[in-house]
N, C-alpha and C positions, 0 to 999 in steps of 0.2 A: 937476462934472453926476454923472458914476454913481454919486459916491456917494450926492446927495441921491435920482435914481432907485431905485436898492437899499435909500434906509431906506423910501421911499414903499411899495414892495412890501412892504417891511416890516411896515408899518402895515398894508398888503391881509391880510397873511397872519393879525395882530393883529384884524384885524374879522372875518375867519373866522370862529377860535377864538371870538369872542363871537357869531356868529350859528349857531355850532352849539349855544349856551344857549338860543338864542331858540325855537332846532327843537325842543326838547323836549318831552316829553309834558306836564310840568308847569312851562309858564314861570315862571320867577321873577317875584314882587309887588311890582307896581308897574317891570316892566322897558321901556323907551322903545321903543315899536313898539306893541306890545298894547292892543288896545283897553279901554279902561277903561269901568267900570258905566257904561253913557247916550249911549257913545261908539257909533258906527259901525266894526262890523270894517273891518280892511286888505283889500287886496285881495291875494289870493295872488300871490308872482311867478313868473312863469310865463318859464322863460329860452327866448329865442328857437331856439337849437341846443342838442343834449346838451354837457355837458361831452367834450372831448377827453383823451387818456391824456397830451397836448402839456401840455392848461390844466392838469389835475390838476397835473405835475408843478409845473409853474410856480409854481401856491399853494404845496403844500408845501415849496416853497425858498421862499418867503417867510416863510414858518410859519415854516420850521428856522433861518433871517437870525435873524427877529423874537427867537426865543427865545436865541438865539446872545446877541445881543446883550445882551439882558439878562443871561446867565451873564456875561458878558463885563463889566459896569456892579457884577454882584455879588462880582467878582475869582473866577467858582469859571472857573478858563481853561481845565483841562479838558474840559469840560464845554461849552462855548463853541467852541473848537478844532472840537472833534467837529460840533457845529451847523454852525458853517461847512463843515465841509469836505462834510457833507450836502447842504446848501443850495448847493454848487456842483455836486456828484455829478448833482441832479436837476435843476439849470438851469447848465447850463455856457456859456450864455448870458450869465452874468449876471459878468462877469470882477473887479466890483468886489471879492468874497467875498474871490476870489484876493489881493488885497489885503490881506484882513484874516487871514488862513488863516499868509502867511507871517510878517512879523513878531511871528507871537504862537505858532506853532511854533521860531520861534528864541528867544524870549522864555522857553519852556516848557524849553526845552535840549534838545529834538528837531532837530535840526540837518541828519540827511536826511531827518529828511518835510518840512522846509523847501524842504530844495534840489528833492527834487521836485514841491513845488505852484509854487518859483519857476519850475522848468523851464516846467512849461504854461501859467503867465502867460506867460514870457516868450513863449514861441512861441504865445498865441493874440492876445498884445496886444503885439506890440514897440516899444515904446517907447523903453527903455531901452537906450540905446547901449552902455551900462558895463554895467550887468547881465546885457547878453548876451554880454557878453565876457569873464566873470566865470561864467556857468554855463558857457558853449563851455569855457573850462577845466577845469572840474569835471567835463565829464560825458568831456572826455580823458584825466583821472584814471583814470576809470572805462572807458577804451578802446570808448568807444562814439562810435566818431568820427564815423558818420552822422549823428549825432543832433547833435554839435559844431559839424559842418560848415551845420547847417542855424539855428542861430544864430550862427554868425559870417556867416554870408552876410545876414541878416535886418540886423545890428548891420552889416555894409559899405552894406546898400540906406540907411541912416539914416545916413549920411555925407553932408555937405554937398558937402565935395570933395573930386573922387575919387583926388586925388595930394597930400596930403599926409601925416603923418609917420602919422596913426590906420591910412591906410588901405593903407602901405605895410607897418605890424607887422599891420596885418588878412590881408594876399597871401600874408605868409609864415606863418600860421598856418592858411589856407586850403590853402595849396600842399602843406604839409607833410600834411593830411590828406587831400588828394585825392589824393596821393601813396600812404600807408597804405593809402586805400580800391581803389586801381589804377586811380583814373580819370587818368590822366597826360594824355592833351590839358589836361582844367579844371584840371592842378598845374600844366603849363608855360605855361599863361595865366596864374595869379597869379606863378608865379616870374620871367616876362617882366617886372613891373612891378614886383617887392623887384628885378631885376639894373638895371631902368634909374633907379633909384632911388640902389643904390649905383656906379653909372655917374656921375649927375649928384647929387650929395645936396643940392645948392643950392636948385634946383627944387624939392626934396619935405622942404625945410625941415630937414633934416639935420643936427644940431648934429653935432660929432666922436664926442660921447658917447652920442648917437645911434646913431652909425653903427656903434660899437662893439658897442653892444646889440643890433642888427640882423644884423650877421655875425655876432655870437658868435666860437666859435672858423672862424675864415676856413675850413681846412682841412676841415672838416666840414660846413661850409655848402654848399660850393664844388660840392663833391664832390657833395652832394643834389641842386644843382640842376643838376649835370651829369648823372647818373642818371637824371632826372626828364627833360631834354631827349633824352636817348638812347630813352629806352622811348616816347617822342612823337613821334620820329622827326625831332626838329629837330638834325639831326646834326653844322652850323657850332656850336650855342649850345652843345652837349655839349663840344665839342672846346674851344671858349674856357673853359668855366666847369673843363673837367678842367684847362687851363695853368691857371690862375688858383691851383688847389686846392693843384698841384703848386708854384706861387711862395710860396703859403705855410707848406708843408712839404716840402721834397724829398725825393723817393723817384722816380729814374727807374722805377728796376725794375715800379711800382704803375703809373707812367705810362706806360708800353708798354703794358702790359697793358691801362690803359683808351681809346689810340688804338689796338692791335688789336682791342676791338671797336666802335669806333666802326666801323675799316675795315669790320670784317666784316657787321655793319650794311648800308653799303653796296656792300656783294657785292665788292668790292675785295682777295679774299683771299690772291694771294702778299705782298701790297703788309701784310694783316694778318699772316698768319705769321711776314714778316719783323718787325714788333714783337714779337710773343711769344717771337721767339728772344732779343730782348734782357732780357724776363721771365726766359724759364731761364737764358740766361745766367748771370745775377745770382743764381740758385743760391736766389732768394725763395721764402717761404711765405707770404706776407701776405694773399694773395687764392685758399689753403687749395687745393677740386680746381678749380674756375672756370678757370684757363688751362688746365687738362687737357681741359676737356669742350668748351671754346670749337677746343683743338687738334682731337679729333673732329671737332666738325662740320664745319672748315676743312677737313680731310682727305678727309671725306666730299663734298666740292663740289669738289676736285678730283679723285675717284677715283666713278665713277658705279656702280661695282659695290661692292655691301657689304662682299666679301668683302675685295676689296681694298684699299675704306678702311680693314678693320678690321685687316688684314694690314701694311698704312704705319703704322696708330697704334699695334700692337705693336712696332713697329722702333723707331719713333722712338722713344716712351717707355722702350723698354730703353736709349736710346743717353745719353738721359737719366738714367734708375734708375744705371746705371751711374756717371755722373757725380758725381752726388747720392743718394748713397744712404740719407741719415739724414734724406731728406725725407720725413715721413710721408703727407702728401698724394698727392707723384709715388706712393709707391708703394702704397697704394692705389688710385688710376687705373691703376697698371702692371699690380696685380694683378686691377683688374676687368676690363681690353682683355683681360688673358689667358684668364680665364672665358669672355668672352664671342667668344676663336678656339680655345675646346675645347683651352688648353694647359694643362692642369689642372695638373700635375708644378708647374711653375714657379711655375704663380700659387701653389700652396700654400708652396713657399720664400718666394717676397715676400713673400705677404700674412701669414706666423706671424712672419716675422721682424719684418715693421711693428708687428704686433701686441705680440709684447715688445717693444715701442722703448716704444709708446704704446698703451692698451689701448682702442680704440675704440671704438664699437655699430657703425658701418658694417663694420669690418674683420671684426668677428667675425660679423656676419650673414651676409658674404660665407667665411669661411671654415664656416662651418657648412654652409654650403650643398655646398660642396665634401666635408666631411668624410663628410657623408651620402650624396650621391653615390657617392662611395667608399667607403663604407663601412667607416670608420678609428675604429673606437669610442675607443682612449686616447687620441689625441690633442681625441675630441670631448669625451671627459667631464674634460682637462683644461683645455678651452675653457669649458666651462659652468661648470665650477669658477672660473674668473677672470670669468665674467658672469653670470651670475644667482646663482651662489653671494656674488659679492657686492653684489649689487642688490636680491637679493629676490623677485623677477618675472622672466619668459619674456617678458615684453611688452617687455623692451627688445630683442628682435631680430627682435622685429617681424615679416612674411610667413617670414624663414629658422625662426622659433621655431615658427610654425603646422604648415609645412610637415615640423616633426621630429615633433612631437606624434603628427602623423597617419602617420607612418612604424611604425607596431607593431613589427616586426619588431628595426628596430635599437633604438626603446624598451625592448625584452626584452633586448637587447645591453647597452646601454647601465647598465642595473640591474644583472645578473651582472659587467659589469665592477666597477662600484661595492662589493660583495659581494665578489668576489676581492682589491680591495685593501684591503675592510677588512677582510678577516681576515690578509692579509699585515702590517697594520699600516702601510699606506702611503694609507689616505685621508682626505684635509686637511678641514677644518671649512667652507671652502666649495664643494669637490666634496659632501660628503657633505647639504650643504641642496639643491645642483643635482639633487643625485640624488631629492632627497625630494621637491623640485616635479614633478618629471617622473616619480615615482611615481604624487603624488595625482591628475597629471592623468592617468595610466593607470589609474585606480581600487584600485590595488595599497597599500590604505592603511596594514594592518603594516607592509609594505617600510618606506612612507615616514614615519609615525612614529618604527620605530627608525633609520632615518636621521637623521632630525630633531636624534634624541634623542643621538646621536653628534654631529653639530653643535653640539649646547647645550653638555656636558659637556665636550668640547674646548678645551685652551688657542687662544684663538680667534690666526689669522697678522698681526700687525700690516698695516693697512693692506688686507687682502684678506679680512676676514670681518667682516658686523657687528653694531654694538652690540649686546650680549645683549636691550636692552628694542625694538630694532628687530626683531631676530630671532622673539623669541616674539609680537610682535604680529603680522609679518608671516606668520607660520605659521598662526597661532589666522584672520587673516582666507583663507586659502589652504582651509584647514580649510572654514570656515563657506560658500566660494563655493561649495567641492564638495558640499555639505548633508551636513559628519560634521560634525553640533552636539554630539554628544555629545562625540567625542575632543575638539574646539575646544574643548568645558567642558572636558574634564580638563584640559589644557594652561593655561587662563585661573586655573581654582583652583590648581594646582599652583605657579603663578608669585605668586599672590596667597599660600599659603598659607607657604610658601616665602621671600616675601620677596624674589625673585629679581631684580626692578626696583623697587625703596620709592617711588623716584619718578614710575612712571607706574601704584598702586594704583587711586586711580580708574579709567580708563582700563581697566583687567585688569577690576574689576568689571561696569564697564558694558559690555564686551562678553560677560563672564560671564553676565553676566543675556541678556541678548538670545539668547543660544547656550542655554542653559536655558530660555528662553520657546518656541524655537521646535523645542523634544522635548515640549513641554506641560507640565510643570514649573511650572508660574505658579508655585505658591506659594512654592518652592524658590526660585525668581527672585525674588523680591519680598521672601523672608528678606536673600536676599545684597543686597539691596537695602540693606534696614533696617540692616545689619549695618556698612555703607561708611558708611552714609548719619552727618552728626554734626548729632545735632539740633539744636545750636547754629547751625551754619551748613549748612546745607544747601544745595548746589551746584545749579544749573540741569540741567548735564550729568547726574545721578542722578534727581532729583523728572524729570527728561522722561522718563527714562526706566523709573522705575515707574509713571508715568501712561499712556505707553506698552502696558506692560506687560499693564496690566489693561482697556485695550481692544483688543489682540491678541487676548486670552484672553477678551472678548467681555461681560467684566465694566463695560457699562457705564455702569451707577451712580456703583462707584466708581470709575470712570477718568474720569467729566464730574467727583468729586469734587479729585482730586488735579488734573486738569489745572487747576481752580479753584484749589488752591491755589498751583501755580503760577504763573499769573497776579499772586494777592492779591502773591504774595514776589518776583515778580522780574520784573512787569508796568512798574514805574515807574522802570526802569534802562534808560534812551535813550542810553548812552556806546556799549554794546559790539553791533554789527554782528550778530555771531555770536545775543546775546539776544534783539533784534529779531524775528531769523529762528525762533527757537526760541518766542518766543510770537504769530509768525503761524502754526506750526505746529502751537501748541496750540489756538488758534481754530480751525484747519479742520477738527480731528477734532473737536473739541465741537459745532461743525457738521456735522457729519457725526454723532454720538452723537444728534444731535436731529433729525435726519431722519430717522431708524432708530425712533427711538423717537415721530412722529409729532407732532413739537410744530415746526412750518412755521414758525411766527414765528418760532422762536428761534433754529432753523436759519440764518433770515435774517440776523437780525442781527446772527451772529458772521461772518459775511461781510462785511456794512457793516460792521463794524467793519476787517477787515482793508484793507479798502478805504480807511476813512477814514486808514490811514497807510501803504499802499501803490495810490496813484489807480490805477497802470496796471497791476496785476497781471492778467497777463490770464487765467489757474487760473484766478482768485476771480470773474473776469469769465463764464470758460463754468459754474462751477458756479451760481454764482446765478441768471445766463440760464435755466440747465434749470430748478431751481428753480421759477423765474417761468411757465418756460412748462407746466409738472404742474400749475401751478393756473392753467392760462389768464389771468395776472396782468402789467402794466407789460410784454405783449408787445413796444412799439418799442421799449422799454429793454431788455430782453433782446434784441433784436435787434442793435440797437447795441455790444452786450458781447459776443455769439456771435462775428457778424462781423469783430468786432475780433482777438478770440482766433483764429479762424481765417485770418486775415491774418497773425497772427504767426508761427504753429504752422502750415501748410496741410495736412499732414503726419500730424496727429493727429486719427485717429478718431474721439473723444469726442470733440472740438471741431466738428469737422464732425456727428456726429451729434445733439448742445446745437442747434447751426443750423439743421438740418433738421429740429430737431422745433419750431422756433419758426417756423419759415415752416407747417409745418403746422398748428399752431395760430392764426394767421393768415391760412391757408384758401387759402395761395398753395401749391397741391399744387406743380405743375411747378417750382419752386425745391425744396421736398421732396425732391421726387424725386431731383435733383440732388444734392442734397449727402451725403444720407444712402448713394444708391448709391458717392460715393467714400467713406464713412466703412464700407461692407461690404468694400471692396479690402483690406484689411487681409488678413492672412494665414487667422485665424482670428477672425472677428469673434465678438462677443458676441453675448445674445440678444435684448438690449435694443435694441440697435442695428438688428438683424435685424428683432426685431417695430414697430418703427420703419416703416423700409422698407417693411412688407406693410399696414402699415394706409396709407403714405400712394398707394401703390401703387392699394391700393382705390377710395381719394378720388379717384384719379385717373382711374380707370374702368380699371385694369388688373386684369382680375380676375386671371388666371392668374398671373402677374408677382408678384400677394400672395402669393398659396396655397403657389409653392414659398419665395418668402420664409418663410412664418408656420412652413412646414415647416423650414427649415433653422432658426428659430428655438426653436420644438422640441424639436431635438436639441441645440441650446446650453443649453437653460435643464434637458434631464436632464443633459447635462458640465456645469453648474454648479452643482447641485442645487437649484433654483429653484423648488420645487412651485409655489405659488401662481399667479406667474408664466406657468410652464408649461401651468395651468388653467386661464388665461385666454386664453391663447395657441390652444389645443384650441379652446376653444371659439368662437372667431373662425372656425377651419377648418370647424368642425361648423355652425354660421351661416350656411358658405356654400355649404357643400355642399347645404343644406334649400331652398335660396330659388331 
């Protein structure tokens, strides 16, 4: 029935095409519907009401669908697919179009594109329970858990019986996803059904084989159910599942810890402590630091005075540590408790010994904080060599690293200590790299380069130094982040010329070209890429870089040709996800080039092409919606798009601006003001957003606020070097003053 309906709609589109011919200034000779010689002229058709935007969209969708059918019949499958995709976008209610898109996209080898439309189809018209489950599995693999849950729920709603095998399996998947989403009551409700099926398999039609599939790893499954019930405050159920988990794989220390958690939730502090003692007595390590965190919570419940609770925790952990000094998690918990209790000398010894045994980021962060507060430079440099020098970044230290960098006097002492060690030939490559990273953040670039070169040229220490390729790339990116493009370019060029890492030549050329362009050396950047490119087998990575460099240099005509060449070479490749993202980015830049060169229709077309392949790309929803709003076109469609963008990213000021501007063009000024006020809440709003807000205030009858917004826009346009926009806003201020 749906197919018949859409075909009928398609014929309407064909009729419209014919009607456009009939309305031409010179109608075809003998065209039906026109009066011939000696006949009465027909009465012109006068519509009862003007065609609405929704009517026009519906008609465009019909024509597109009809054209898609024609292309399909002629076996021009890419053109057919694109027409179907746009027919759906213009008329999302025409669900049968999705039935054409999905199999055709699969036939063309565009599996990711097909999956996107299949998910949309399943959400809008959930009739095939099996398809819903398959798509939910696909979304789960992509870690889109919320959307996967929606499909599983719709699949469950199609179940004829709520207690058969399929329903049980659905409950298992929904329970897992609810758990991952932190919706523990809903997860527990699903898992209760799973538990009932396990307890009474015959009632649910579970064969022995299906029971094995459902339970899978019994210890893991029962543990999951137990954790879920515990979070949902179903303590008896949690205890029962933990018992089953222990029966599946006996581990008395783990079981004791789980019992302690259940008892702690029920505020049975003494009983929980007794179970924790069983875990500690076994010198277990399986639960990591969590048992010691629980110990702290239980002691805090026993000692209302925080100082007394901290002292009690230190005493207990000291006893445990004396009896189990090799336990890294225990040592970390003990050291942390000592720091909290201001016993820094003991904390340093405990944590340093633990770090020597196992170099964890958490222990390193505690030690960095200790050494910084105690102004201990030498051990801090050694520690940084073992962490930053090994990972190639300071971010692994978290907040402790940020505090270190903010301590300028200590940074100076660290760098001086590194130079002293270097002079004594005692500075290791990891320590040199760590010091270089500190120096570049302190904007001591000469010292940073010197230290890095030392790290690069000295023989690496086994298992504590980065491989040479990673070392060069990490340092180059550090320099680029510090806006030291010239230094970065020198580094990349040396690595290329001397073939220091021949296996990464293409990537090094990519970074070198970018560093040169950021210095304004466009021709040199292009020459670098031309030299690196293999004319027989050019890669998308380097071709896209060349196109970007031309675009960044505002050589729009050449950039456009480069992006078109990139699309021509690689757009047919739908196997690589990375390639599809590169093609998407190319189309976005081409749209921007067309916008800047006043080719509105072409700018829209490139964005439409992105939406063909990525039908839910909210960034393109925003861009296209804004373009249409600027022209006062397709405003209802633009409203839906910008609303979707804001719903996905409510903190995005550009998206708020677009939505506000659509409201403005629709004459909904109060809503425009609401959105634009939120848009300018950014730290430094752009001139366009402020100008839009001024316009909205003016139309809403708030003249004083309009003037204030325009005055801010003038300042912003001056800062952004936008003379034309600046003049236009100043004209508004002048006109308001003369009224």
